[in-house]
N, C-alpha and C positions, 0 to 999 in steps of 0.2 A: 501566281502571275510572274514574280521575279524569276522563278525557276525556269519557266518556259522561255522567257526572254534570253536568259543566259544559255540555255540549251540550244536555242536557235542560232545564237552567235557561234557556239562551238561547232554545230553541224555545218556551218558555213566556213569553218576554220578562221573565223574572225577572233583570234585568240586575245588580242590586245583589248578589244571591246569587252569580251567575256570576262577577262581578268579584272578590268576596271569595275564592271557591274558587280562581280562577285565580292570585290573588296568593299564596295558600298554596303552590300548585304551583311557581311561579316562584322562591319563596324557597328551594326545595330544589334538587336537582340539575337543571341546565338544559340540559346539553350535548346530550342526546338528544331534546329536546323543542322545539327552536326552531321548526321548521316547524309543528308542531301548535299551538303557542301563537300564532303569527302567524295561522294559519287561524281560530282562535277569536276573536282580537282583531278580525279583519275583520268579524265579525258584530255588533259593538257599534255603536250609533248614534254619529255623529261628535261630537255634543254631549257625550256621556258620555266619549268618548276624550279630549276636551279639558278636562274639568272633574272627573272622578272621580279622586280621588287614588290609589286602588288601580290603576286602569288607566294613569294617568300613570306610576306607579312601574314597572309591568310593561313599558311601552314603553321606559322609561329603561334597564331591565335588559337588554332585548333589544338596545338600541342599544349598551350597554356590551359585551355579548357579541360584537357585530359590529364592535367597535372604532370605532364612530361616536360619538366622544367629544363633539364639538360638538353633536350632536343630543341626547345624553343630558343635557347641562347644564341647558337650560331645562325639560326634563321633570322633572328632580329638584327644581329650584327651585319649580316650580308644585305638585308633589306635596307637598313639605314645607309650603308655605303652606296648602294645603287641609287637610292633616292637622292643622295647628295650629288652624285655624278649627274643626275638629271636636273639639278637645281630645285628639286621638290622639297623645300625646306620644311613645310608643315608636316608632310608625311614622315620625314626623317625624325622630326621632333616626336611624333607619335611613337615611333620605334624606341626612341630614347626613354620616353616615359615608361614603356613596358620594361625596358632594360633596368631602369632604376628600381621598379617594383620587384624584378627578379633578384637583383642584388640585395635588396632589403630583406627578402624572404630567406636568402642564404646567409644573412648577417654579414655580408661583405660590404660594410659601410664605406670604406675608402673608395671602392669602385662605384658605389651608388653616388657618392659625392662627386666623382669625376664626371659622371654623366649629367648630374645636375648642373655642373659648371659648363659643360658643353652645350646643354640645352639653353642655359642663360645666354650664351654667346649667339646661338642660332636665333633666338627670339628677336634679336635686333634686326635680322634680315627679313622678318615677316612684315610685309608692307600693308596687308589688309588689317586695319585697326581692330575690327571685330574678332578676327581670327587670333590676332596677337593677344587680345584680352582673354579669350577662352583658353589659350595655351598657357598664359601667365597664371590663370586661376588653377589650372591643373598642376602647374609647378608648385604653387603655394600649398596645395593639398599634400604634396609629397615631402616637403621640407621638414615638418616636425618629426617624421619617422626616422630621419637620419640626423637628428640633433641640430637642426638649423631653424629654430623657432622664429628668431628675429627675421631671417630671410623670408620665411613663410608669411610673416606679418607684412613685410614690404611688398611681396608679390600680390597678396590679397588686396592691399590698398590700391596698387596699380590697376588691378582688374576692376575694382569698384569704381575707380575714377572714370573708367570707360562706361561701365554698364549703368551707372546712375543716370546717364544722359541717353541711354538707348531704349529700345522697345523689347530688349531681351529680358523679360521679367524673371524667368527661371535662373538665369546666370546672375542677375542682379541679386536675387534672393540668396543664391549660393555664396556669392562674395561676401555679403553681409553676415550670413551665418558663420562662415569660416573665420571671418575677421573677429567676430564676437567670441568664437571658441578660443582663438589664440590669445586674445586680450584677457580672457578668463584665466588661462594658464599663466599669464604674466602677472596676474593679480590686479589688473586694471579693470576693476569691477564696474565702475561708472561707465566707461567706454563700452564694455561688453554688454551692459544692460541697454545702452542707447542704440547700439547696432542691432541688438536682438529685437528691440521695439520697432526699428525700421523694417527689419525682415518680416515681422508680424504684419505690418501694414500692407506689405506686398501680397500676403495670402488672401486679402479681401478682394483681390481682383478675380479670384476664382479660376485662375489659369495655371496654378502650380501643382495642384493635386493634394490628396489627403496626406501623403507621405510628409509633406512640409509641416503639417500640424504636429505629427509625432516628433519630428526633429526639433521643433520649437519647444515642445513640452519637456523633452529631454534636456535641452540646453537651459531652460528656465529653472528646472528642478536643481540642476547642478549649480547654477549661479546662486540660488537661494541657500543651498547647502553650504557652499563655500563661504558665504557671508554670515553663516550661523543662524539663518532663519529657518529652523528645522520644521516648525509647524507649517509654514508656507510651502516649504519643499515637499512635505508629506501630502499636502492637499493637491499639489501639482502632479505628484507621482500617481496618486489615485486616478486622476483624470487621464494621465498618460497610459496607465495599465488598461483602463476601460477602452480607450481608443484603439490600442494595438490589438486587443482581443477581438474587438468588433471587426477590424480590418484584416485579422489573421496574418499579422506581420511577425513571422517567426523570430527573427533576430531581435527586433525591437521589443518583443515580449520578454526575451531573455534580459535585455538591458534594463527594462522597466522593473522586473522582479529583483534583479541584483541591486538596483538603485534603492528599492524599498528596503532591502536588507541592510544596505549601507546606512540609511537614515535611522533604522532601528538600532543599529550598532552605535551611531552617534548619540542616540538618546539612552544608551546604556541598557537597552533591552536585548541582552546578548543571546538568551535562549531563543527568543522570537526571531532574532536575526539569523541564527544558525538554521532554524526551520525554513526560513525564507530562502537562504542560500541553497538548501537541499531542493526546494522547489525549482530554483534556477538550474541546478544540476539536471533535474528531470527534463526540463525544457531543452537543455543543451543536447541531451541524448536523443530526445524526440526529433529535433531538427538537425541532428548530426553536425553540430557546429563545434567540433572538438577544439578548434583553434582558440576558442574563448576560454577553455578550461583553466589555463594558467592564471588568467586574471581573476576568475571566479574563486579558484582555490586560495589565492593569496588574500582575498577578502575574508575568507574564513580564518586564515592564519591571524589576521589582525584581531578578529573577534576573540580567538583563544588567547592571544597575548594580553588583551585587556582583561580577560577573565583570570589570568595568572596560570593558565594551563600550558606550561612550556612544552611538554611532551607532544601534545596535539598540535601546537603551533609549529614546532619544528618539523613534524611529519607533513603538514600542509605546505610549508615553505619548500621542503625538498621536492614534493610533487610538482609544485609550480616551477621551480628552478630547472627541473629535469627537462622541461619542454619550453623554456623561455628563450626568446631571442635576445640580442645584446641590449636593446632599449628596455625590454621588460626586465632584464637582469638588473639594470641600473635602478629601476623602480623597486624591484623586489629586494634589493640590497638594504633598503631602509627598514622594513620590518625584520629582516634577518639581523641587522645591526641591533635593533631593539631586543631581539631574542638573546643575542650574545651579551648585551648590557645586563639584562635581567639574570643571565647565567654567570655574571662576574667576569666575562672574557672581554675586558675593556679594550685591549689593543686590537683584537679582531674587529670589534665594533667600530673602532676609530678608522681602521683601514677601509672597511666597507663604506662608511659614510663619506670618507675622503674621495673615494673613487666615484661615488654617485654625485658628490658636490662638483667635482671637476667636470663631469659629463654635463650636468645641468647648467653650469656657468658657461660652458662652451656653447651650448645650444641656445642660451638666452632665456631658459625656463626659470625665472626668478622665484616662482611660487614654490 
């Protein structure tokens, strides 16, 4: 239906209307529409493709979908500029969020931080309270990845302040869930548990979907683990695994199996944990989720460190570091420092821990 409407607008050379409709389509699910979208884009005049912000954004999203990141960057920059010239602040913010994500992937955190600051300023110009709350929530989700955990907490709270009085149940749930996640990272377990319980109450409305249940089980298992309640955490993980297998949620299945391995490791069941991590590796390859491999490999390294097998621990750490971004590197520095401590290289261990400590203090990640 949407394809016919846009094609009709193109046939009538009503390019502005066609561009707007196509932008709405691309902002939704894109996976099954790539070829159709490209076929429609090919019918626009070259001048419009180079200067219309909607069309620039569409091309950028197509490039991102194809992992053509270098191609997406100038398109997003031009689109944001033209949107600002039109006073289309919300659309410009959308471009900024994609730019932040790009710079995060490239580990260019200074540039990501620049766009976060620009987005923060633009948010003040959004007059629609609902839109501002949704954009603030998106900004909250980006902050932890660039080392601004406290800022993320503030933005999530601002979003929650709006959604708790609205009928936007999904956004209300997401604000509570994300607030709980940040509080858990900050070691504020009582607040994290309270907000998680509030999020759970919202699932009883039946309007959020099964994905919310898996998210809650993941969060509850982590919270129990962090508080040292390993038996409770294991019970939750069992339910979590069963649910994701029933729903065939690939990535969530990987997370659930890895979490089971982490709990086995915490209970000093090292051989069993390594077998579980291997099962997670098999799932990573089945679902082609290779970006998760550094995190999974470093979990194995912790296991080998605790077993006293320094050679295997070092090999796993090197594999993880070879594909780590900056934030991951700061996290991976900790088991690497433990390796050097156990190897008698105290000064190297000190420098690694000092670098990670500075990073986490700057981000507000007290845990």
